[in-house]
C-alpha positions as CSV (number, residue, x, y, z in Angstrom):
1,X,-15.2,-11.4,-22.3
2,X,-17.7,-8.8,-23.4
3,X,-18.8,-8.3,-19.8
4,X,-15.2,-7.8,-18.6
5,X,-14.6,-5.2,-21.4
6,X,-17.8,-3.4,-20.3
7,X,-16.8,-3.5,-16.7
8,X,-13.4,-2.2,-17.5
9,X,-14.9,0.6,-19.5
10,X,-17.1,1.6,-16.5
11,X,-14.1,1.4,-14.2
12,X,-12.0,3.6,-16.6
13,X,-14.8,6.2,-16.9
14,X,-15.2,6.4,-13.1
15,X,-11.4,6.5,-12.7
16,X,-11.1,9.5,-15.1
17,X,-14.0,11.4,-13.6
18,X,-13.3,10.7,-9.9
19,X,-9.6,9.5,-9.7
20,X,-8.9,10.1,-6.0
21,X,-12.2,8.6,-4.8
22,X,-11.8,5.6,-7.1
23,X,-8.2,5.0,-5.9
24,X,-9.4,5.4,-2.3
25,X,-12.0,2.7,-2.8
26,X,-9.8,0.2,-4.7
27,X,-6.9,0.7,-2.2
28,X,-9.3,0.2,0.7
29,X,-10.5,-3.1,-0.8
30,X,-7.1,-4.4,-1.7
31,X,-5.5,-3.4,1.6
32,X,-8.4,-5.3,3.3
33,X,-7.7,-8.3,1.2
34,X,-4.0,-8.0,2.1
35,X,-4.8,-8.1,5.8
36,X,-7.1,-11.1,5.4
37,X,-4.2,-12.9,3.6
38,X,-1.9,-11.9,6.4
39,X,-4.2,-13.3,9.0
40,X,-5.0,-16.5,7.2
41,X,-1.7,-17.3,5.5
42,X,1.1,-15.8,7.6
43,X,-0.6,-16.0,11.0
44,X,-2.5,-19.2,10.3
45,X,-5.7,-17.9,12.1
46,X,-8.2,-19.6,9.7
47,X,-11.0,-17.7,8.0
48,X,-13.4,-18.1,10.9
49,X,-10.9,-16.4,13.4
50,X,-10.1,-13.3,11.4
51,X,-10.0,-10.1,13.4
52,X,-12.6,-8.2,11.4
53,X,-11.9,-4.9,13.2
54,X,-8.2,-5.2,12.2
55,X,-9.3,-5.8,8.5
56,X,-11.5,-2.7,8.7
57,X,-8.7,-0.6,10.2
58,X,-6.2,-1.7,7.6
59,X,-8.8,-1.1,4.8
60,X,-9.5,2.3,6.4
61,X,-5.8,3.2,5.9
62,X,-6.2,2.4,2.3
63,X,-9.3,4.5,1.9
64,X,-8.3,7.6,3.9
65,X,-4.5,7.6,3.2
66,X,-3.0,5.2,0.7
67,X,-5.4,5.6,-2.2
68,X,-5.6,9.4,-2.2
69,X,-1.9,9.8,-1.3
70,X,-0.7,7.5,-4.1
71,X,-3.0,9.1,-6.7
72,X,-1.8,12.6,-5.9
73,X,1.8,11.5,-5.6
74,X,1.7,9.7,-9.0
75,X,0.1,12.7,-10.6
76,X,3.0,14.8,-9.2
77,X,5.6,12.3,-10.5
78,X,3.9,12.5,-13.9
79,X,5.2,16.0,-14.2
80,X,8.8,15.0,-14.0
81,X,10.6,15.7,-17.2
82,X,14.0,14.5,-18.5
83,X,15.9,14.2,-21.8
84,X,15.1,10.5,-22.1
85,X,12.3,8.3,-21.0
86,X,14.8,6.1,-19.1
87,X,16.1,9.0,-17.1
88,X,12.6,10.3,-16.5
89,X,11.5,6.9,-15.2
90,X,14.7,6.6,-13.0
91,X,14.0,10.0,-11.5
92,X,10.5,8.9,-10.6
93,X,11.6,5.7,-9.1
94,X,14.3,7.5,-7.1
95,X,11.8,10.1,-5.8
96,X,9.3,7.4,-5.0
97,X,11.7,5.2,-3.1
98,X,13.7,7.9,-1.3
99,X,10.9,10.3,-0.5
100,X,7.5,8.6,-0.6
101,X,8.3,5.0,0.6
102,X,9.9,6.0,3.9
103,X,7.1,8.4,4.7
104,X,4.3,6.0,3.7
105,X,5.8,3.0,5.6
106,X,6.2,5.1,8.7
107,X,2.7,6.5,8.4
108,X,1.1,3.1,7.9
109,X,3.0,1.4,10.7
110,X,2.3,4.2,13.1
111,X,-1.4,4.4,12.1
112,X,-1.8,0.6,12.6
113,X,-0.3,0.9,16.1
114,X,-2.2,3.9,17.2
115,X,-5.5,2.7,15.8
116,X,-5.1,-0.5,17.8
117,X,-4.8,1.4,21.0
118,X,-1.1,1.4,21.5
119,X,0.4,4.6,23.0
120,X,3.0,6.8,21.4
121,X,5.8,5.2,23.3
122,X,4.7,1.7,22.2
123,X,4.4,3.0,18.6
124,X,7.9,4.5,18.7
125,X,9.3,1.1,20.1
126,X,7.5,-0.7,17.3
127,X,9.0,1.6,14.7
128,X,12.4,1.3,16.3
129,X,12.2,-2.5,16.2
130,X,10.7,-3.1,12.7
131,X,10.8,0.0,10.5
132,X,14.2,-0.4,9.0
133,X,13.7,-4.1,8.3
134,X,10.4,-3.3,6.5
135,X,12.1,-0.4,4.6
136,X,14.9,-2.7,3.4
137,X,12.4,-5.3,2.3
138,X,10.6,-2.5,0.5
139,X,13.8,-1.8,-1.4
140,X,14.0,-5.5,-2.5
141,X,10.5,-5.4,-4.0
142,X,9.4,-2.0,-5.1
143,X,12.1,-0.3,-7.3
144,X,11.6,-2.9,-10.1
145,X,7.8,-2.8,-9.8
146,X,7.9,1.0,-9.9
147,X,10.3,1.1,-12.8
148,X,7.9,-1.0,-14.8
149,X,4.9,0.9,-13.5
150,X,6.3,4.4,-14.3
151,X,7.6,3.3,-17.7
152,X,4.7,1.2,-19.0
153,X,1.5,2.2,-17.2
154,X,-0.6,5.3,-17.8
155,X,-0.7,7.5,-14.7
156,X,-4.3,6.9,-13.8
157,X,-3.7,3.1,-13.7
158,X,-0.5,3.2,-11.7
159,X,-2.2,3.0,-8.3
160,X,-4.2,0.0,-9.5
161,X,-1.0,-1.8,-10.6
162,X,0.7,-1.0,-7.3
163,X,-2.2,-2.0,-5.2
164,X,-2.6,-5.3,-7.1
165,X,1.1,-6.1,-6.4
166,X,0.6,-4.7,-3.0
167,X,-1.9,-7.4,-2.0
168,X,1.1,-9.5,-1.2
169,X,3.1,-6.5,0.1
170,X,0.2,-5.4,2.4
171,X,0.0,-9.0,3.7
172,X,3.6,-8.7,4.7
173,X,3.2,-5.2,6.1
174,X,0.1,-6.1,8.1
175,X,2.0,-9.2,9.5
176,X,5.0,-7.0,10.5
177,X,2.8,-4.3,11.9
178,X,1.0,-6.8,14.2
179,X,3.7,-9.4,14.9
180,X,5.3,-8.1,18.1
181,X,2.1,-6.9,19.7
182,X,0.4,-10.3,19.3
183,X,3.5,-12.2,20.5
184,X,3.5,-10.0,23.7
185,X,-0.2,-10.7,24.3
186,X,0.5,-14.5,24.1
187,X,3.1,-14.4,26.9
């Protein structure tokens, strides 16, 4: 237990001194884990048949986009003020789900498609086929998570909580981002 406390202390110190970089690293790692889960659990590939390039690309999205974007977004949301903490949290959740979620999902799904060599037309088709289903699924998962996150978790730890929950979300998102392309390659 002493070692865990010490490790958490180091993490907290680095998080406070380098918040964006720390969030980028942890998001990269956790998005990579989500893709590995997607490939092994949802797609039944087996650990030996994992597409390592795909894991690296998905982790890259975490490092270059998700971690920094979420950290900066949550810092912005922390400035929201209201007469009650409940209203303040509700405003944050509404902004997160109505502004950030649609943009982030579109960016991640488009990035996956383009990084895997699909052209703009194929990417548009992918978004046309899957984006709204993914967004609706997002609305079944994230509003409650974000309400708890914004009301109970200090701002510097909000990305960590979201990315921990998002291991499962990223597995789903990775699966949905790759599903139709891999089915077309099999036929």
